PyMOL commands that place a pseudoatom at each C-alpha (Angstrom):
pseudoatom trace, name=CA, resn=UNK, resi=1, chain=A, elem=C, hetatm=0, pos=[117.046, 44.198, 82.257]
pseudoatom trace, name=CA, resn=UNK, resi=2, chain=A, elem=C, hetatm=0, pos=[120.572, 43.340, 83.390]
pseudoatom trace, name=CA, resn=UNK, resi=3, chain=A, elem=C, hetatm=0, pos=[121.759, 46.770, 82.274]
pseudoatom trace, name=CA, resn=UNK, resi=4, chain=A, elem=C, hetatm=0, pos=[119.062, 48.463, 84.318]
pseudoatom trace, name=CA, resn=UNK, resi=5, chain=A, elem=C, hetatm=0, pos=[119.975, 46.366, 87.351]
pseudoatom trace, name=CA, resn=UNK, resi=6, chain=A, elem=C, hetatm=0, pos=[123.684, 47.200, 87.017]
pseudoatom trace, name=CA, resn=UNK, resi=7, chain=A, elem=C, hetatm=0, pos=[122.955, 50.882, 86.440]
pseudoatom trace, name=CA, resn=UNK, resi=8, chain=A, elem=C, hetatm=0, pos=[120.632, 51.040, 89.443]
pseudoatom trace, name=CA, resn=UNK, resi=9, chain=A, elem=C, hetatm=0, pos=[123.205, 49.320, 91.644]
pseudoatom trace, name=CA, resn=UNK, resi=10, chain=A, elem=C, hetatm=0, pos=[125.836, 51.790, 90.465]
pseudoatom trace, name=CA, resn=UNK, resi=11, chain=A, elem=C, hetatm=0, pos=[123.491, 54.691, 91.204]
pseudoatom trace, name=CA, resn=UNK, resi=12, chain=A, elem=C, hetatm=0, pos=[122.667, 53.215, 94.594]
pseudoatom trace, name=CA, resn=UNK, resi=13, chain=A, elem=C, hetatm=0, pos=[126.358, 52.831, 95.374]
pseudoatom trace, name=CA, resn=UNK, resi=14, chain=A, elem=C, hetatm=0, pos=[127.047, 56.466, 94.463]
pseudoatom trace, name=CA, resn=UNK, resi=15, chain=A, elem=C, hetatm=0, pos=[124.004, 57.691, 96.393]
pseudoatom trace, name=CA, resn=UNK, resi=16, chain=A, elem=C, hetatm=0, pos=[125.052, 55.665, 99.444]
pseudoatom trace, name=CA, resn=UNK, resi=17, chain=A, elem=C, hetatm=0, pos=[128.573, 57.073, 99.231]
pseudoatom trace, name=CA, resn=UNK, resi=18, chain=A, elem=C, hetatm=0, pos=[127.211, 60.616, 99.088]
pseudoatom trace, name=CA, resn=UNK, resi=19, chain=A, elem=C, hetatm=0, pos=[124.927, 59.824, 102.036]
pseudoatom trace, name=CA, resn=UNK, resi=20, chain=A, elem=C, hetatm=0, pos=[127.857, 58.419, 104.014]
pseudoatom trace, name=CA, resn=UNK, resi=21, chain=A, elem=C, hetatm=0, pos=[129.928, 61.519, 103.246]
pseudoatom trace, name=CA, resn=UNK, resi=22, chain=A, elem=C, hetatm=0, pos=[127.124, 63.873, 104.300]
pseudoatom trace, name=CA, resn=UNK, resi=23, chain=A, elem=C, hetatm=0, pos=[126.338, 61.866, 107.430]
pseudoatom trace, name=CA, resn=UNK, resi=24, chain=A, elem=C, hetatm=0, pos=[129.993, 61.915, 108.509]
pseudoatom trace, name=CA, resn=UNK, resi=25, chain=A, elem=C, hetatm=0, pos=[130.240, 65.635, 107.735]
pseudoatom trace, name=CA, resn=UNK, resi=26, chain=A, elem=C, hetatm=0, pos=[127.121, 66.364, 109.800]
pseudoatom trace, name=CA, resn=UNK, resi=27, chain=A, elem=C, hetatm=0, pos=[128.441, 64.259, 112.699]
pseudoatom trace, name=CA, resn=UNK, resi=28, chain=A, elem=C, hetatm=0, pos=[131.701, 66.181, 112.578]
pseudoatom trace, name=CA, resn=UNK, resi=29, chain=A, elem=C, hetatm=0, pos=[129.889, 69.550, 112.551]
pseudoatom trace, name=CA, resn=UNK, resi=30, chain=A, elem=C, hetatm=0, pos=[127.620, 68.456, 115.426]
pseudoatom trace, name=CA, resn=UNK, resi=31, chain=A, elem=C, hetatm=0, pos=[130.556, 67.322, 117.560]
pseudoatom trace, name=CA, resn=UNK, resi=32, chain=A, elem=C, hetatm=0, pos=[132.456, 70.564, 116.949]
pseudoatom trace, name=CA, resn=UNK, resi=33, chain=A, elem=C, hetatm=0, pos=[129.331, 72.584, 117.769]
pseudoatom trace, name=CA, resn=UNK, resi=34, chain=A, elem=C, hetatm=0, pos=[128.812, 70.607, 120.977]
pseudoatom trace, name=CA, resn=UNK, resi=35, chain=A, elem=C, hetatm=0, pos=[132.478, 71.208, 121.863]
pseudoatom trace, name=CA, resn=UNK, resi=36, chain=A, elem=C, hetatm=0, pos=[132.021, 74.949, 121.351]
pseudoatom trace, name=CA, resn=UNK, resi=37, chain=A, elem=C, hetatm=0, pos=[128.966, 74.906, 123.611]
pseudoatom trace, name=CA, resn=UNK, resi=38, chain=A, elem=C, hetatm=0, pos=[130.905, 72.967, 126.268]
pseudoatom trace, name=CA, resn=UNK, resi=39, chain=A, elem=C, hetatm=0, pos=[133.717, 75.537, 126.088]
pseudoatom trace, name=CA, resn=UNK, resi=40, chain=A, elem=C, hetatm=0, pos=[131.163, 78.337, 126.555]
pseudoatom trace, name=CA, resn=UNK, resi=41, chain=A, elem=C, hetatm=0, pos=[129.708, 76.496, 129.541]
pseudoatom trace, name=CA, resn=UNK, resi=42, chain=A, elem=C, hetatm=0, pos=[133.226, 76.196, 131.002]
pseudoatom trace, name=CA, resn=UNK, resi=43, chain=A, elem=C, hetatm=0, pos=[133.698, 79.963, 130.681]
pseudoatom trace, name=CA, resn=UNK, resi=44, chain=A, elem=C, hetatm=0, pos=[130.316, 80.572, 132.317]
pseudoatom trace, name=CA, resn=UNK, resi=45, chain=A, elem=C, hetatm=0, pos=[131.230, 78.208, 135.161]
pseudoatom trace, name=CA, resn=UNK, resi=46, chain=A, elem=C, hetatm=0, pos=[134.489, 80.101, 135.708]
pseudoatom trace, name=CA, resn=UNK, resi=47, chain=A, elem=C, hetatm=0, pos=[132.525, 83.357, 135.864]
pseudoatom trace, name=CA, resn=UNK, resi=48, chain=A, elem=C, hetatm=0, pos=[130.306, 81.712, 138.476]
pseudoatom trace, name=CA, resn=UNK, resi=49, chain=A, elem=C, hetatm=0, pos=[133.405, 80.784, 140.492]
pseudoatom trace, name=CA, resn=UNK, resi=50, chain=A, elem=C, hetatm=0, pos=[134.739, 84.341, 140.331]
pseudoatom trace, name=CA, resn=UNK, resi=51, chain=A, elem=C, hetatm=0, pos=[131.333, 85.692, 141.301]
pseudoatom trace, name=CA, resn=UNK, resi=52, chain=A, elem=C, hetatm=0, pos=[131.148, 83.353, 144.309]
pseudoatom trace, name=CA, resn=UNK, resi=53, chain=A, elem=C, hetatm=0, pos=[134.569, 84.501, 145.502]
pseudoatom trace, name=CA, resn=UNK, resi=54, chain=A, elem=C, hetatm=0, pos=[133.709, 88.181, 145.054]
pseudoatom trace, name=CA, resn=UNK, resi=55, chain=A, elem=C, hetatm=0, pos=[130.386, 87.693, 146.828]
pseudoatom trace, name=CA, resn=UNK, resi=56, chain=A, elem=C, hetatm=0, pos=[132.240, 85.999, 149.702]
pseudoatom trace, name=CA, resn=UNK, resi=57, chain=A, elem=C, hetatm=0, pos=[134.677, 88.897, 149.953]
pseudoatom trace, name=CA, resn=UNK, resi=58, chain=A, elem=C, hetatm=0, pos=[131.814, 91.375, 149.985]
pseudoatom trace, name=CA, resn=UNK, resi=59, chain=A, elem=C, hetatm=0, pos=[129.962, 89.433, 152.685]
pseudoatom trace, name=CA, resn=UNK, resi=60, chain=A, elem=C, hetatm=0, pos=[133.133, 89.119, 154.767]
pseudoatom trace, name=CA, resn=UNK, resi=61, chain=A, elem=C, hetatm=0, pos=[133.773, 92.861, 154.466]
pseudoatom trace, name=CA, resn=UNK, resi=62, chain=A, elem=C, hetatm=0, pos=[130.195, 93.619, 155.470]
pseudoatom trace, name=CA, resn=UNK, resi=63, chain=A, elem=C, hetatm=0, pos=[130.481, 91.307, 158.446]
pseudoatom trace, name=CA, resn=UNK, resi=64, chain=A, elem=C, hetatm=0, pos=[133.728, 92.914, 159.620]
pseudoatom trace, name=CA, resn=UNK, resi=65, chain=A, elem=C, hetatm=0, pos=[132.169, 96.356, 159.258]
pseudoatom trace, name=CA, resn=UNK, resi=66, chain=A, elem=C, hetatm=0, pos=[129.200, 95.302, 161.415]
pseudoatom trace, name=CA, resn=UNK, resi=67, chain=A, elem=C, hetatm=0, pos=[131.525, 93.658, 163.932]
pseudoatom trace, name=CA, resn=UNK, resi=68, chain=A, elem=C, hetatm=0, pos=[133.482, 96.919, 164.161]
pseudoatom trace, name=CA, resn=UNK, resi=69, chain=A, elem=C, hetatm=0, pos=[130.247, 98.806, 164.776]
pseudoatom trace, name=CA, resn=UNK, resi=70, chain=A, elem=C, hetatm=0, pos=[129.231, 96.326, 167.482]
pseudoatom trace, name=CA, resn=UNK, resi=71, chain=A, elem=C, hetatm=0, pos=[132.614, 96.626, 169.167]
pseudoatom trace, name=CA, resn=UNK, resi=72, chain=A, elem=C, hetatm=0, pos=[132.372, 100.429, 169.070]
pseudoatom trace, name=CA, resn=UNK, resi=73, chain=A, elem=C, hetatm=0, pos=[128.906, 100.319, 170.656]
pseudoatom trace, name=CA, resn=UNK, resi=74, chain=A, elem=C, hetatm=0, pos=[130.203, 97.951, 173.325]
pseudoatom trace, name=CA, resn=UNK, resi=75, chain=A, elem=C, hetatm=0, pos=[133.156, 100.231, 174.089]
pseudoatom trace, name=CA, resn=UNK, resi=76, chain=A, elem=C, hetatm=0, pos=[130.950, 103.335, 174.165]
pseudoatom trace, name=CA, resn=UNK, resi=77, chain=A, elem=C, hetatm=0, pos=[128.456, 101.649, 176.472]
pseudoatom trace, name=CA, resn=UNK, resi=78, chain=A, elem=C, hetatm=0, pos=[131.154, 100.395, 178.837]
pseudoatom trace, name=CA, resn=UNK, resi=79, chain=A, elem=C, hetatm=0, pos=[132.895, 103.788, 178.870]
pseudoatom trace, name=CA, resn=UNK, resi=80, chain=A, elem=C, hetatm=0, pos=[129.579, 105.555, 179.518]
pseudoatom trace, name=CA, resn=UNK, resi=81, chain=A, elem=C, hetatm=0, pos=[129.043, 103.296, 182.530]
pseudoatom trace, name=CA, resn=UNK, resi=82, chain=A, elem=C, hetatm=0, pos=[132.500, 104.025, 183.884]
pseudoatom trace, name=CA, resn=UNK, resi=83, chain=A, elem=C, hetatm=0, pos=[133.990, 100.602, 183.049]
pseudoatom trace, name=CA, resn=UNK, resi=84, chain=A, elem=C, hetatm=0, pos=[137.708, 100.559, 182.325]
pseudoatom trace, name=CA, resn=UNK, resi=85, chain=A, elem=C, hetatm=0, pos=[138.260, 99.389, 178.724]
pseudoatom trace, name=CA, resn=UNK, resi=86, chain=A, elem=C, hetatm=0, pos=[141.799, 98.154, 179.328]
pseudoatom trace, name=CA, resn=UNK, resi=87, chain=A, elem=C, hetatm=0, pos=[141.223, 95.463, 181.955]
pseudoatom trace, name=CA, resn=UNK, resi=88, chain=A, elem=C, hetatm=0, pos=[139.018, 92.606, 183.118]
pseudoatom trace, name=CA, resn=UNK, resi=89, chain=A, elem=C, hetatm=0, pos=[135.660, 91.784, 181.553]
pseudoatom trace, name=CA, resn=UNK, resi=90, chain=A, elem=C, hetatm=0, pos=[135.874, 94.701, 179.128]
pseudoatom trace, name=CA, resn=UNK, resi=91, chain=A, elem=C, hetatm=0, pos=[139.022, 93.302, 177.526]
pseudoatom trace, name=CA, resn=UNK, resi=92, chain=A, elem=C, hetatm=0, pos=[137.511, 89.791, 177.421]
pseudoatom trace, name=CA, resn=UNK, resi=93, chain=A, elem=C, hetatm=0, pos=[134.289, 91.063, 175.835]
pseudoatom trace, name=CA, resn=UNK, resi=94, chain=A, elem=C, hetatm=0, pos=[136.217, 92.937, 173.139]
pseudoatom trace, name=CA, resn=UNK, resi=95, chain=A, elem=C, hetatm=0, pos=[138.438, 89.921, 172.478]
pseudoatom trace, name=CA, resn=UNK, resi=96, chain=A, elem=C, hetatm=0, pos=[135.400, 87.661, 172.304]
pseudoatom trace, name=CA, resn=UNK, resi=97, chain=A, elem=C, hetatm=0, pos=[133.770, 90.010, 169.782]
pseudoatom trace, name=CA, resn=UNK, resi=98, chain=A, elem=C, hetatm=0, pos=[136.935, 89.984, 167.660]
pseudoatom trace, name=CA, resn=UNK, resi=99, chain=A, elem=C, hetatm=0, pos=[137.195, 86.180, 167.811]
pseudoatom trace, name=CA, resn=UNK, resi=100, chain=A, elem=C, hetatm=0, pos=[133.540, 85.634, 166.860]
pseudoatom trace, name=CA, resn=UNK, resi=101, chain=A, elem=C, hetatm=0, pos=[133.849, 88.108, 164.000]
pseudoatom trace, name=CA, resn=UNK, resi=102, chain=A, elem=C, hetatm=0, pos=[136.955, 86.318, 162.705]
pseudoatom trace, name=CA, resn=UNK, resi=103, chain=A, elem=C, hetatm=0, pos=[135.259, 82.895, 162.962]
pseudoatom trace, name=CA, resn=UNK, resi=104, chain=A, elem=C, hetatm=0, pos=[132.244, 84.169, 161.017]
pseudoatom trace, name=CA, resn=UNK, resi=105, chain=A, elem=C, hetatm=0, pos=[134.514, 85.797, 158.436]
pseudoatom trace, name=CA, resn=UNK, resi=106, chain=A, elem=C, hetatm=0, pos=[136.463, 82.544, 157.988]
pseudoatom trace, name=CA, resn=UNK, resi=107, chain=A, elem=C, hetatm=0, pos=[133.200, 80.623, 157.552]
pseudoatom trace, name=CA, resn=UNK, resi=108, chain=A, elem=C, hetatm=0, pos=[131.975, 83.034, 154.893]
pseudoatom trace, name=CA, resn=UNK, resi=109, chain=A, elem=C, hetatm=0, pos=[135.285, 82.875, 153.029]
pseudoatom trace, name=CA, resn=UNK, resi=110, chain=A, elem=C, hetatm=0, pos=[135.429, 79.069, 153.258]
pseudoatom trace, name=CA, resn=UNK, resi=111, chain=A, elem=C, hetatm=0, pos=[131.877, 78.779, 151.920]
pseudoatom trace, name=CA, resn=UNK, resi=112, chain=A, elem=C, hetatm=0, pos=[132.783, 81.050, 149.004]
pseudoatom trace, name=CA, resn=UNK, resi=113, chain=A, elem=C, hetatm=0, pos=[135.845, 78.912, 148.239]
pseudoatom trace, name=CA, resn=UNK, resi=114, chain=A, elem=C, hetatm=0, pos=[133.755, 75.716, 148.347]
pseudoatom trace, name=CA, resn=UNK, resi=115, chain=A, elem=C, hetatm=0, pos=[131.174, 77.251, 146.031]
pseudoatom trace, name=CA, resn=UNK, resi=116, chain=A, elem=C, hetatm=0, pos=[133.882, 78.431, 143.631]
pseudoatom trace, name=CA, resn=UNK, resi=117, chain=A, elem=C, hetatm=0, pos=[135.447, 74.958, 143.710]
pseudoatom trace, name=CA, resn=UNK, resi=118, chain=A, elem=C, hetatm=0, pos=[132.115, 73.476, 142.605]
pseudoatom trace, name=CA, resn=UNK, resi=119, chain=A, elem=C, hetatm=0, pos=[131.924, 75.897, 139.697]
pseudoatom trace, name=CA, resn=UNK, resi=120, chain=A, elem=C, hetatm=0, pos=[135.541, 75.218, 138.727]
pseudoatom trace, name=CA, resn=UNK, resi=121, chain=A, elem=C, hetatm=0, pos=[134.998, 71.465, 138.887]
pseudoatom trace, name=CA, resn=UNK, resi=122, chain=A, elem=C, hetatm=0, pos=[132.113, 71.898, 136.464]
pseudoatom trace, name=CA, resn=UNK, resi=123, chain=A, elem=C, hetatm=0, pos=[134.320, 74.054, 134.243]
pseudoatom trace, name=CA, resn=UNK, resi=124, chain=A, elem=C, hetatm=0, pos=[136.950, 71.308, 134.090]
pseudoatom trace, name=CA, resn=UNK, resi=125, chain=A, elem=C, hetatm=0, pos=[134.263, 68.760, 133.213]
pseudoatom trace, name=CA, resn=UNK, resi=126, chain=A, elem=C, hetatm=0, pos=[133.003, 71.006, 130.414]
pseudoatom trace, name=CA, resn=UNK, resi=127, chain=A, elem=C, hetatm=0, pos=[136.550, 71.512, 129.116]
pseudoatom trace, name=CA, resn=UNK, resi=128, chain=A, elem=C, hetatm=0, pos=[137.179, 67.761, 129.119]
pseudoatom trace, name=CA, resn=UNK, resi=129, chain=A, elem=C, hetatm=0, pos=[133.885, 67.206, 127.317]
pseudoatom trace, name=CA, resn=UNK, resi=130, chain=A, elem=C, hetatm=0, pos=[134.909, 69.753, 124.677]
pseudoatom trace, name=CA, resn=UNK, resi=131, chain=A, elem=C, hetatm=0, pos=[138.289, 68.056, 124.214]
pseudoatom trace, name=CA, resn=UNK, resi=132, chain=A, elem=C, hetatm=0, pos=[136.666, 64.648, 123.780]
pseudoatom trace, name=CA, resn=UNK, resi=133, chain=A, elem=C, hetatm=0, pos=[134.156, 65.965, 121.279]
pseudoatom trace, name=CA, resn=UNK, resi=134, chain=A, elem=C, hetatm=0, pos=[136.849, 67.743, 119.260]
pseudoatom trace, name=CA, resn=UNK, resi=135, chain=A, elem=C, hetatm=0, pos=[138.958, 64.571, 119.266]
pseudoatom trace, name=CA, resn=UNK, resi=136, chain=A, elem=C, hetatm=0, pos=[135.955, 62.539, 118.104]
pseudoatom trace, name=CA, resn=UNK, resi=137, chain=A, elem=C, hetatm=0, pos=[135.224, 65.093, 115.376]
pseudoatom trace, name=CA, resn=UNK, resi=138, chain=A, elem=C, hetatm=0, pos=[138.853, 64.976, 114.274]
pseudoatom trace, name=CA, resn=UNK, resi=139, chain=A, elem=C, hetatm=0, pos=[138.658, 61.196, 113.914]
pseudoatom trace, name=CA, resn=UNK, resi=140, chain=A, elem=C, hetatm=0, pos=[135.731, 61.425, 111.484]
pseudoatom trace, name=CA, resn=UNK, resi=141, chain=A, elem=C, hetatm=0, pos=[136.669, 61.444, 107.823]
pseudoatom trace, name=CA, resn=UNK, resi=142, chain=A, elem=C, hetatm=0, pos=[133.769, 62.158, 105.455]
pseudoatom trace, name=CA, resn=UNK, resi=143, chain=A, elem=C, hetatm=0, pos=[135.900, 61.093, 102.487]
pseudoatom trace, name=CA, resn=UNK, resi=144, chain=A, elem=C, hetatm=0, pos=[136.863, 57.920, 104.342]
pseudoatom trace, name=CA, resn=UNK, resi=145, chain=A, elem=C, hetatm=0, pos=[133.200, 57.176, 105.010]
pseudoatom trace, name=CA, resn=UNK, resi=146, chain=A, elem=C, hetatm=0, pos=[132.341, 57.694, 101.346]
pseudoatom trace, name=CA, resn=UNK, resi=147, chain=A, elem=C, hetatm=0, pos=[135.285, 55.569, 100.219]
pseudoatom trace, name=CA, resn=UNK, resi=148, chain=A, elem=C, hetatm=0, pos=[134.309, 52.798, 102.626]
pseudoatom trace, name=CA, resn=UNK, resi=149, chain=A, elem=C, hetatm=0, pos=[130.788, 52.771, 101.245]
pseudoatom trace, name=CA, resn=UNK, resi=150, chain=A, elem=C, hetatm=0, pos=[132.089, 52.691, 97.669]
pseudoatom trace, name=CA, resn=UNK, resi=151, chain=A, elem=C, hetatm=0, pos=[134.467, 49.847, 98.451]
pseudoatom trace, name=CA, resn=UNK, resi=152, chain=A, elem=C, hetatm=0, pos=[131.780, 47.934, 100.325]
pseudoatom trace, name=CA, resn=UNK, resi=153, chain=A, elem=C, hetatm=0, pos=[129.401, 48.171, 97.391]
pseudoatom trace, name=CA, resn=UNK, resi=154, chain=A, elem=C, hetatm=0, pos=[131.994, 47.698, 94.652]
pseudoatom trace, name=CA, resn=UNK, resi=155, chain=A, elem=C, hetatm=0, pos=[131.795, 43.906, 94.691]
pseudoatom trace, name=CA, resn=UNK, resi=156, chain=A, elem=C, hetatm=0, pos=[128.058, 43.705, 94.117]
pseudoatom trace, name=CA, resn=UNK, resi=157, chain=A, elem=C, hetatm=0, pos=[128.162, 46.466, 91.492]
pseudoatom trace, name=CA, resn=UNK, resi=158, chain=A, elem=C, hetatm=0, pos=[131.036, 44.719, 89.668]
pseudoatom trace, name=CA, resn=UNK, resi=159, chain=A, elem=C, hetatm=0, pos=[129.094, 41.476, 89.789]
pseudoatom trace, name=CA, resn=UNK, resi=160, chain=A, elem=C, hetatm=0, pos=[126.024, 43.174, 88.299]
pseudoatom trace, name=CA, resn=UNK, resi=161, chain=A, elem=C, hetatm=0, pos=[128.099, 44.656, 85.491]
pseudoatom trace, name=CA, resn=UNK, resi=162, chain=A, elem=C, hetatm=0, pos=[129.767, 41.286, 84.965]
pseudoatom trace, name=CA, resn=UNK, resi=163, chain=A, elem=C, hetatm=0, pos=[126.367, 39.635, 84.607]
pseudoatom trace, name=CA, resn=UNK, resi=164, chain=A, elem=C, hetatm=0, pos=[125.353, 42.318, 82.136]
pseudoatom trace, name=CA, resn=UNK, resi=165, chain=A, elem=C, hetatm=0, pos=[128.531, 41.733, 80.102]
pseudoatom trace, name=CA, resn=UNK, resi=166, chain=A, elem=C, hetatm=0, pos=[127.864, 37.966, 80.024]
pseudoatom trace, name=CA, resn=UNK, resi=167, chain=A, elem=C, hetatm=0, pos=[124.299, 38.474, 78.828]
pseudoatom trace, name=CA, resn=UNK, resi=168, chain=A, elem=C, hetatm=0, pos=[125.473, 40.917, 76.183]
pseudoatom trace, name=CA, resn=UNK, resi=169, chain=A, elem=C, hetatm=0, pos=[127.809, 38.318, 74.603]
for i in range(1, 169): cmd.bond("trace and resi %d" % i, "trace and resi %d" % (i + 1))
show_as sticks, trace
zoom trace
């Protein structure tokens, strides 16, 4: 009976050590996988930032094109009505159109920058998350976990074998 008890404790110790090794290995794999996903999310966020900036440039260009068309219509209308384009209200109207177009363009560009900043902030967060997960994975030692389990169980297993040796005498 004592032999069976000692043998079972030895088997349990070995099984626990294998379980600890596998558990640590799986934790390490999971952390590295999560880090890879976070890195992918960071790249996607950067693409979102670039897209926001490009979209802002496109909107600003479209706005300036439309503002140019408006200014041309204004000039054509004033010229058709015999208004001098180089003095008075005509000059002020054209300047006002230019100023409003520039304000709208600046707003569009600023909004694109703010949107890109949000994406880039998320990218940095994802990159930091990936770094932390890789560092955590690097700190996990499957062999260390197995050895710790073996050492933790060694006393009770040695005691069981000692009891068996005493009964055998």
